[in-house]
C-alpha positions as CSV (number, residue, x, y, z in Angstrom):
1,M,38.0,-47.3,18.2
2,K,36.5,-49.4,21.1
3,K,35.5,-46.3,23.0
4,I,33.6,-45.0,20.0
5,K,31.9,-48.5,19.5
6,I,30.7,-48.6,23.1
7,K,29.4,-45.0,22.9
8,F,27.4,-45.8,19.8
9,S,26.0,-49.0,21.4
10,S,24.9,-47.0,24.5
11,E,23.2,-44.3,22.3
12,L,21.5,-47.2,20.3
13,F,20.4,-48.8,23.6
14,K,18.8,-45.5,24.8
15,L,17.1,-45.0,21.5
16,K,15.6,-48.6,21.8
17,N,14.3,-47.9,25.3
18,F,12.8,-44.5,24.2
19,F,10.7,-46.1,21.3
20,I,9.7,-49.1,23.6
21,D,8.4,-46.5,26.2
22,K,6.6,-44.5,23.6
23,F,5.1,-47.5,22.1
24,E,4.0,-48.8,25.6
25,K,2.3,-45.4,26.3
26,L,0.5,-45.6,22.8
27,S,-0.5,-49.1,23.6
28,K,-2.2,-48.0,26.8
29,F,-3.9,-45.1,24.9
30,I,-5.1,-47.3,22.1
31,E,-6.4,-49.8,24.8
32,S,-8.4,-47.1,26.4
33,K,-9.9,-46.1,23.0
34,I,-10.8,-49.7,22.2
35,I,-12.6,-50.2,25.6
36,K,-14.5,-47.0,25.2
37,F,-15.5,-47.8,21.6
38,I,-16.6,-51.4,22.5
39,N,-18.4,-50.1,25.6
40,K,-20.4,-47.7,23.5
41,Y,-21.3,-49.7,20.4
42,F,-20.9,-53.3,21.6
43,P,-21.3,-53.2,25.4
44,N,-22.1,-56.9,25.6
45,K,-18.7,-57.8,24.1
46,L,-16.7,-55.8,26.5
47,N,-16.1,-58.8,29.0
48,K,-15.0,-61.0,26.2
49,Y,-12.5,-58.4,25.1
50,K,-11.1,-58.2,28.7
51,K,-10.9,-62.0,28.9
52,F,-8.9,-62.0,25.5
53,K,-6.7,-59.3,26.7
54,N,-5.7,-61.2,29.8
55,T,-4.9,-64.3,27.8
56,K,-1.3,-65.2,28.0
57,F,0.1,-66.0,24.5
58,I,3.3,-67.8,24.2
59,N,6.4,-65.9,22.9
60,I,4.4,-62.7,22.3
61,S,6.0,-59.7,24.0
62,N,4.2,-56.5,25.3
63,L,5.7,-54.6,22.3
64,S,4.3,-57.1,19.8
65,M,0.9,-57.2,21.5
66,S,0.9,-53.3,21.3
67,I,1.7,-53.4,17.6
68,I,-1.1,-56.1,17.0
69,L,-3.7,-53.9,18.9
70,F,-2.6,-50.9,17.1
71,I,-3.1,-52.5,13.6
72,A,-6.4,-54.0,14.8
73,L,-7.7,-50.7,16.0
74,L,-6.5,-48.9,12.8
75,F,-8.5,-51.5,10.8
76,I,-11.5,-51.0,12.9
77,Y,-11.2,-47.1,12.7
78,L,-10.9,-47.4,8.9
79,F,-13.9,-49.6,8.8
80,Y,-15.9,-47.2,11.1
81,V,-15.0,-43.9,9.1
82,S,-15.9,-45.8,5.9
83,I,-19.5,-46.4,6.9
84,P,-20.8,-43.3,5.0
85,T,-19.8,-44.9,1.6
86,L,-22.7,-47.3,2.4
87,Y,-25.4,-44.4,2.7
88,N,-28.0,-44.2,0.1
89,K,-27.1,-41.3,-2.2
90,G,-30.5,-40.0,-3.0
91,V,-31.6,-39.8,0.7
92,L,-28.1,-38.4,1.6
93,Q,-28.4,-35.6,-1.0
94,K,-31.7,-34.4,0.5
95,D,-30.5,-34.7,4.1
96,I,-27.3,-32.5,3.4
97,T,-29.5,-30.0,1.4
98,D,-31.8,-29.8,4.4
99,K,-29.0,-29.5,7.0
100,L,-27.2,-26.7,5.0
101,I,-30.3,-24.7,4.8
102,K,-31.1,-25.1,8.5
103,E,-27.6,-24.6,9.8
104,F,-26.0,-22.2,7.3
105,K,-29.1,-20.6,5.8
106,I,-27.9,-21.3,2.3
107,D,-29.9,-22.9,-0.4
108,F,-27.3,-25.2,-2.3
109,S,-28.6,-27.0,-5.3
110,L,-26.6,-30.3,-5.1
111,S,-25.9,-32.7,-7.8
112,S,-26.3,-36.4,-7.2
113,N,-22.5,-36.8,-7.9
114,I,-21.6,-37.1,-4.2
115,R,-18.2,-38.8,-3.3
116,Y,-16.9,-39.6,0.1
117,F,-13.3,-39.2,1.3
118,I,-11.5,-40.1,4.6
119,L,-8.5,-37.9,4.4
120,P,-7.5,-35.3,5.5
121,S,-10.7,-35.7,7.6
122,P,-14.0,-37.4,6.6
123,H,-16.1,-35.3,4.2
124,F,-18.3,-35.4,1.1
125,L,-17.3,-34.0,-2.1
126,I,-20.0,-32.5,-4.4
127,E,-19.1,-31.1,-7.8
128,N,-21.0,-28.5,-9.9
129,V,-23.1,-27.1,-7.2
130,K,-25.1,-23.9,-7.3
131,I,-26.5,-21.4,-4.8
132,F,-29.9,-19.9,-5.3
133,E,-31.7,-16.9,-3.5
134,D,-34.2,-18.0,-0.9
135,N,-37.2,-17.2,-3.1
136,I,-39.6,-20.0,-3.7
137,K,-41.6,-18.3,-6.7
138,N,-38.6,-16.9,-8.4
139,P,-35.2,-18.2,-7.3
140,K,-32.2,-16.4,-8.7
141,E,-28.8,-18.1,-9.2
142,L,-26.2,-16.4,-7.0
143,S,-23.2,-18.6,-7.4
144,Q,-21.7,-21.6,-9.5
145,I,-19.4,-23.7,-7.4
146,K,-17.0,-26.4,-9.0
147,K,-16.2,-28.2,-5.6
148,L,-18.2,-28.1,-2.4
149,K,-16.6,-30.1,0.5
150,I,-18.7,-30.9,3.4
151,Y,-16.8,-32.0,6.5
152,I,-18.7,-34.2,9.1
153,S,-18.2,-35.2,12.6
154,Q,-16.7,-38.7,13.3
155,K,-19.3,-39.2,16.1
156,N,-22.0,-41.9,15.5
157,L,-21.5,-42.4,11.9
158,F,-23.7,-45.5,12.1
159,D,-26.7,-43.2,12.3
160,R,-27.2,-41.2,9.1
161,N,-30.1,-39.1,10.5
162,N,-27.8,-37.7,13.2
163,L,-25.0,-36.8,10.9
164,K,-23.3,-33.5,12.0
165,I,-21.6,-31.0,9.7
166,T,-18.5,-29.4,11.2
167,K,-17.6,-27.0,8.3
168,I,-18.0,-26.4,4.6
169,L,-15.4,-25.6,2.1
170,I,-16.3,-24.0,-1.3
171,E,-13.7,-24.0,-3.9
172,D,-13.4,-22.6,-7.5
173,A,-16.5,-20.7,-7.3
174,N,-18.0,-17.6,-9.0
175,F,-20.2,-15.3,-7.0
176,I,-22.3,-12.6,-8.7
177,F,-23.5,-9.4,-7.0
178,Q,-26.3,-7.4,-8.8
179,K,-28.9,-5.0,-7.6
180,K,-31.6,-7.6,-7.9
181,N,-30.0,-9.8,-5.3
182,T,-28.6,-7.4,-2.8
183,K,-31.5,-8.2,-0.3
184,F,-30.2,-11.7,-0.1
185,Y,-26.7,-10.6,0.9
186,E,-28.0,-8.0,3.2
187,D,-30.2,-10.4,5.0
188,Y,-27.5,-13.0,5.2
189,I,-24.9,-10.7,6.9
190,N,-27.5,-9.0,9.2
191,N,-28.4,-12.5,10.7
192,R,-26.2,-14.5,12.8
193,F,-23.8,-16.8,10.9
194,S,-23.5,-20.5,11.9
195,K,-21.0,-21.3,14.5
196,K,-19.4,-23.6,12.1
197,K,-17.1,-22.1,9.5
198,V,-17.9,-21.5,5.9
199,I,-14.5,-21.4,4.0
200,I,-14.3,-20.0,0.4
201,K,-11.0,-20.6,-1.5
202,N,-9.6,-19.7,-5.0
203,S,-13.0,-18.1,-6.1
204,N,-14.0,-14.9,-7.9
205,F,-16.6,-12.3,-6.9
206,F,-18.3,-10.3,-9.8
207,L,-20.1,-7.0,-9.4
208,K,-22.5,-6.6,-12.4
209,D,-24.4,-3.7,-13.7
210,N,-27.3,-5.2,-15.6
211,N,-25.5,-7.7,-17.7
212,N,-22.2,-5.8,-17.7
213,I,-19.2,-6.9,-15.4
214,I,-18.0,-3.8,-13.5
215,T,-15.5,-5.4,-11.2
216,L,-13.7,-8.8,-10.8
217,A,-12.1,-9.6,-7.5
218,P,-10.3,-12.9,-7.3
219,I,-10.4,-14.3,-3.7
220,K,-7.7,-16.5,-2.3
221,N,-9.4,-17.4,1.1
222,I,-12.6,-16.3,3.1
223,N,-13.6,-17.5,6.5
224,L,-17.2,-16.8,7.7
225,F,-18.3,-17.8,11.1
226,Y,-20.3,-16.6,14.2
227,N,-17.9,-15.9,17.2
228,E,-19.6,-17.0,20.4
229,K,-17.2,-15.4,22.7
230,K,-17.4,-12.0,21.1
231,L,-21.0,-12.4,20.0
232,V,-20.1,-11.1,16.3
233,N,-20.4,-12.3,12.8
234,Q,-16.9,-12.4,11.4
235,I,-15.5,-12.5,7.9
236,I,-11.7,-12.8,7.3
237,A,-10.5,-12.7,3.7
238,K,-7.6,-12.4,1.5
239,G,-7.7,-11.7,-2.3
240,K,-7.0,-9.2,-5.1
241,L,-8.8,-6.1,-6.2
242,F,-7.6,-4.7,-9.4
243,K,-4.6,-6.8,-9.2
244,I,-3.7,-5.4,-5.8
245,P,-3.5,-7.8,-2.8
246,F,-5.7,-7.0,0.1
247,D,-6.7,-8.3,3.6
248,I,-10.3,-7.8,4.9
249,N,-11.4,-8.2,8.4
250,W,-15.1,-7.6,9.0
251,Y,-17.3,-8.2,12.0
252,K,-20.8,-7.4,13.0
253,N,-21.6,-6.8,16.7
254,F,-25.0,-8.3,18.2
255,K,-24.3,-7.1,21.8
256,N,-26.3,-4.1,21.9
257,E,-27.0,-1.8,18.9
258,T,-26.2,-3.7,15.7
259,K,-22.9,-2.3,14.2
260,S,-20.3,-3.5,11.8
261,V,-16.7,-2.8,11.5
262,T,-14.6,-3.3,8.3
263,L,-10.8,-3.1,8.2
264,I,-9.1,-3.3,4.7
265,K,-5.3,-3.2,4.3
266,L,-3.3,-3.0,1.0
267,K,0.1,-3.4,2.2
268,K,1.6,-2.9,-1.3
269,L,0.1,0.6,-1.5
270,D,0.7,1.4,2.2
271,L,-3.1,2.0,2.4
272,E,-5.5,1.2,5.4
273,I,-9.3,1.6,5.2
274,K,-11.6,1.5,8.3
275,N,-15.4,1.7,8.1
276,K,-17.9,1.7,11.1
277,S,-21.5,1.3,10.2
278,L,-25.1,0.7,11.2
279,T,-28.3,0.3,9.6
280,K,-31.4,2.4,10.6
281,G,-34.5,1.1,8.7
282,K,-33.5,1.3,5.0
283,K,-30.8,3.7,5.5
284,Y,-27.1,2.6,5.9
285,I,-25.0,5.1,7.9
286,A,-21.1,4.9,8.2
287,K,-18.0,6.6,9.2
288,N,-15.0,6.0,7.0
289,S,-11.2,6.5,7.6
290,I,-8.6,6.2,4.9
291,F,-5.0,6.3,5.8
292,F,-2.6,6.5,2.9
293,R,1.0,7.7,3.5
294,N,0.5,11.3,4.5
295,A,-3.1,11.6,3.9
296,K,-5.9,11.1,6.5
297,L,-9.2,11.1,5.0
298,H,-12.4,10.9,7.2
299,S,-15.9,10.8,5.7
300,N,-19.5,10.3,6.6
301,F,-21.4,7.9,4.4
302,Q,-25.0,7.1,3.7
303,I,-26.6,4.7,1.4
304,Q,-30.3,4.7,0.6
305,N,-32.1,3.7,-2.6
306,N,-29.1,2.6,-4.4
307,I,-27.4,5.9,-3.9
308,I,-24.2,6.5,-1.8
309,T,-23.5,10.0,-0.6
310,F,-20.5,11.1,1.3
311,Q,-18.8,14.1,2.8
312,S,-15.3,14.8,4.5
313,V,-14.8,15.4,8.1
314,D,-11.5,16.9,9.3
315,S,-9.5,15.4,6.5
316,K,-6.0,16.3,5.6
317,I,-3.2,15.6,3.0
318,V,0.2,16.2,4.6
319,N,-0.5,19.6,6.4
320,S,-3.3,20.8,4.0
321,N,-7.0,20.8,4.9
322,L,-9.1,18.7,2.4
323,D,-12.8,19.1,1.8
324,Y,-14.8,16.8,-0.5
325,N,-18.3,15.5,-1.2
326,G,-19.8,13.1,-3.7
327,Q,-22.3,10.7,-4.8
328,I,-22.3,7.1,-6.3
329,D,-25.2,5.8,-8.2
330,I,-25.3,2.0,-8.2
331,D,-27.6,1.5,-11.2
332,P,-26.6,2.6,-13.7
333,F,-23.0,3.0,-12.1
334,Y,-21.8,6.6,-11.9
335,I,-19.4,8.5,-9.6
336,K,-19.5,12.4,-8.9
337,L,-16.7,13.7,-6.7
338,D,-15.9,17.3,-5.8
339,I,-12.5,18.0,-4.0
340,N,-11.3,21.3,-2.5
341,L,-7.7,21.6,-1.3
342,D,-6.5,24.6,0.8
343,N,-2.9,24.1,-0.5
344,L,-1.6,22.0,-3.4
345,N,1.9,21.6,-4.7
346,L,0.8,21.3,-8.3
347,I,3.9,19.8,-9.8
348,K,4.3,17.1,-7.0
349,F,0.6,16.4,-7.3
350,L,0.7,15.7,-11.1
351,I,3.9,13.8,-10.9
352,S,2.8,11.6,-7.9
353,S,-0.7,11.0,-9.5
354,F,0.9,9.8,-12.8
355,E,3.4,7.7,-10.9
356,F,0.6,6.2,-8.6
357,I,-1.5,5.1,-11.6
358,K,1.6,3.7,-13.4
359,F,2.5,1.8,-10.2
360,L,-1.0,0.3,-10.1
361,N,-0.3,-1.1,-13.5
362,V,-4.0,-1.7,-14.0
363,D,-6.5,-1.4,-16.7
364,F,-9.7,-1.3,-14.4
365,L,-9.8,2.5,-14.8
366,F,-10.4,1.9,-18.5
367,N,-13.4,-0.4,-18.0
368,K,-16.2,0.3,-20.4
369,N,-18.8,0.3,-17.6
370,L,-17.0,2.9,-15.6
371,S,-18.4,6.5,-15.6
372,A,-17.1,9.0,-13.3
373,S,-16.5,12.7,-12.9
374,I,-14.0,14.1,-10.4
375,D,-13.5,17.9,-9.9
376,I,-10.3,19.1,-8.0
377,K,-10.0,22.7,-7.0
378,S,-7.3,24.6,-5.0
379,N,-6.7,28.3,-4.5
380,N,-3.2,27.9,-3.5
381,I,-1.0,25.6,-5.7
382,H,2.5,26.7,-4.6
383,N,3.6,27.8,-8.2
384,K,5.5,30.7,-9.1
385,L,3.5,31.3,-12.1
386,F,-0.1,30.1,-11.3
387,D,-2.3,30.8,-8.3
388,F,-5.4,28.6,-8.7
389,T,-6.2,25.3,-10.4
390,K,-9.3,23.3,-11.5
391,I,-8.6,19.7,-12.6
392,L,-11.5,17.9,-14.2
393,I,-11.1,14.1,-14.5
394,N,-13.7,12.2,-16.6
395,F,-14.1,8.6,-16.9
396,D,-16.4,7.9,-19.9
397,N,-17.0,4.2,-20.8
398,G,-13.4,3.1,-21.0
399,K,-12.0,6.5,-21.9
400,I,-10.3,9.0,-19.6
401,N,-9.8,12.7,-20.2
402,F,-9.0,16.0,-18.4
403,N,-10.9,18.2,-20.8
404,N,-11.4,21.9,-19.7
405,S,-8.9,21.7,-16.8
406,L,-7.6,25.1,-15.9
407,L,-4.6,26.7,-14.4
408,I,-5.1,30.5,-13.6
409,S,-2.7,33.2,-12.9
410,K,-3.5,36.5,-11.6
411,K,-0.5,38.0,-13.4
412,V,-0.6,36.7,-16.8
413,G,-3.6,34.6,-17.7
414,S,-4.7,31.0,-17.8
415,I,-3.9,27.7,-19.4
416,K,-6.8,25.5,-20.5
417,L,-6.6,21.8,-21.4
418,I,-8.8,21.7,-24.6
419,E,-8.6,18.1,-25.6
420,S,-6.9,15.3,-23.9
421,N,-6.9,11.5,-23.3
422,L,-5.1,9.0,-21.0
423,D,-4.5,5.4,-22.5
424,F,-3.0,2.2,-21.3
425,I,-1.4,0.4,-24.2
426,D,1.0,-2.6,-23.8
427,E,1.5,-2.1,-20.1
428,K,2.3,1.7,-20.8
429,L,0.5,4.8,-19.7
430,I,0.2,7.3,-22.4
431,F,-1.0,10.8,-22.0
432,K,-1.9,13.2,-24.8
433,G,-3.0,16.9,-24.3
434,S,-3.7,20.0,-26.3
435,F,-3.4,23.2,-24.4
436,N,-4.1,27.0,-25.0
437,F,-2.3,29.5,-22.8
438,N,-4.5,32.5,-23.0
439,V,-2.3,35.6,-22.2
440,T,-4.4,38.5,-20.5
441,D,-1.3,40.6,-19.6
442,Q,1.5,40.2,-22.3
443,K,3.7,42.7,-20.6
444,K,3.8,40.8,-17.3
445,F,4.2,37.6,-19.3
446,Y,7.3,38.9,-21.0
447,T,8.6,40.3,-17.6
448,V,8.1,37.1,-15.7
449,F,10.0,35.0,-18.4
450,Q,12.6,37.7,-19.0
451,I,12.1,38.0,-22.7
452,P,14.2,40.8,-24.3
453,K,12.1,43.8,-25.6
454,K,13.5,43.2,-29.2
455,N,11.9,39.7,-29.2
456,R,8.5,40.8,-27.8
457,K,5.6,40.7,-30.1
458,L,1.8,40.8,-30.0
459,L,0.8,37.9,-27.7
460,K,-2.7,36.7,-27.0
461,N,-2.6,32.7,-27.1
462,I,0.2,30.0,-26.9
463,F,-1.0,26.7,-28.3
464,F,1.0,23.5,-27.7
465,D,0.5,19.8,-27.4
466,I,2.2,17.6,-24.7
467,Y,2.9,13.7,-25.0
468,I,4.0,11.7,-22.0
469,D,5.1,8.1,-22.1
470,S,5.4,6.2,-18.8
471,S,7.9,3.6,-20.1
472,N,10.6,6.2,-20.4
473,N,8.9,9.3,-18.3
474,K,9.6,11.6,-21.2
475,L,7.6,14.7,-21.8
476,N,7.5,15.7,-25.5
477,I,6.3,19.1,-26.7
478,N,4.8,19.4,-30.2
479,N,2.7,21.8,-32.4
480,F,3.9,24.9,-30.8
481,K,2.1,27.9,-32.1
482,I,1.6,31.6,-31.1
483,N,-1.7,33.5,-31.5
484,D,-3.0,31.5,-34.4
485,K,-3.3,27.7,-34.6
486,K,-2.5,28.0,-38.2
487,S,0.8,29.9,-37.8
488,I,4.0,28.2,-38.5
489,A,7.1,28.2,-36.2
490,N,10.4,29.1,-37.9
491,E,13.3,26.5,-38.3
492,N,15.2,27.7,-35.2
493,T,12.1,27.2,-32.9
494,V,11.4,23.7,-34.4
495,N,15.1,22.7,-33.8
496,I,15.1,23.8,-30.2
497,I,11.8,21.8,-29.5
498,N,13.2,18.7,-31.3
499,Q,16.5,18.8,-29.5
500,Y,14.5,18.9,-26.2
501,N,12.4,16.1,-27.2
502,K,15.4,13.9,-28.3
503,K,17.0,14.2,-24.9
504,K,16.9,11.0,-22.7
505,E,15.8,12.8,-19.8
506,N,13.9,15.9,-21.0
507,K,12.0,16.7,-17.7
508,I,11.4,20.4,-16.9
509,Q,12.2,20.0,-13.2
510,N,11.9,23.5,-11.8
511,W,10.9,27.0,-12.4
512,I,14.4,28.0,-13.8
513,N,14.2,25.2,-16.4
514,L,10.8,26.3,-17.5
515,K,11.8,30.0,-17.7
516,N,15.1,29.3,-19.6
517,F,13.3,26.9,-22.1
518,T,10.4,29.5,-22.7
519,R,12.9,32.3,-23.3
520,E,14.8,30.4,-25.8
521,I,11.8,29.5,-27.6
522,F,10.5,33.1,-27.8
523,N,13.9,34.5,-28.8
524,S,13.9,32.1,-31.8
525,Y,10.2,32.5,-32.8
526,S,9.6,34.5,-36.0
527,G,6.0,35.4,-35.0
């Protein structure tokens, strides 16, 4: 027991010496700061301080003296950093506004409700702030900010006129992007940012078409600043777009020719977008690359007069060449996109597209302000029955359809999607479609599906509906008719289709499944 006690006492003694040593070092550091402070602001008092320091106090150890000096300095420091609370609020409001315009080139409309805080570092908090476009005759509101924090340097707080801003923090703000204020944002990013950071946290960015909101992007964090070493404007951002987290790193080079580079990463989708651009006069020119799993999409972009045009360059999906071109009109918002694929595995494409949209689990595709037309063509679709395809995707003010899409077979005919719609209901993706299989060679059709001659009848058209529910991945077939939409299938045919629809997993997974199912229906059909 004695040995243990001796060991503990020894460790305690070492610990005591450790803290004394640290406190003495701290004492010397504090003393140097006190001398520096007094010499700067009260030079005539420095000799008195030194005399006081050398005074011998009875029964006061060096450690106690260090503690006293530390507490004294702390009170002096707290008094010093509290000086801005004495500033005249009206004059301070004007001074801060002028400094923000001069240093950050942003016209903040500040309220008179200005509060000062010491922690975590000295800063002013101003609530209910607005940003206006730099237009004296007709200033337009660009943003509404709940909290604006202006951090200041601790140097020379006695002189309000020489107050220095170190950075600004914007919290809980709404930023609005419209055609009428695009010039402000263009001018802002084309000129050098302040060397001091502008930080935006927990805010929203709205893209508006006239008075309608097209896109809402919640932003978790943005840093804007001018990087002196690299001579670039830099923006680093984290947020969400259509509920998908993203990281953005943007910079604009001022070394030689003014160029900007944007890198966007959506890790959840394994998607990366890189954009290199420059501005020539009123024309914006860019080279864009998109990397998504096995797809590499390279495009040339051009923006002029609120119209974006683009065209592919050496793009591929897996090992298939891909050509596309399109146009985006900003006001009113409309997208036109044409895609040509050398090779396309049709079944995999349809399944993966449906799964991708389901995975996104977003309703932005059904936005009432979204209008778009996408045409996808392929002359080689890797299918035993069909040779070509033309898929038409239409976004029409909150509704999505694939009307007039075609599957064409050289052998037997073509399938046309007459009427369709894609809905997002209760977090479920629902597809409904009515098809017409126009049979141009019934003999080859019956041969391909191996229908016995005794069950072969006059065949011109096959009508059927398909219903797909993403919650269970079931594909149901309804309203099966041959030749005439008014014809009625017999009881055997109806039972076969109903049995198929009732199965827990009723996918037709391959060509053999499709052939057997079709043969079973035709063998039972009364015609």
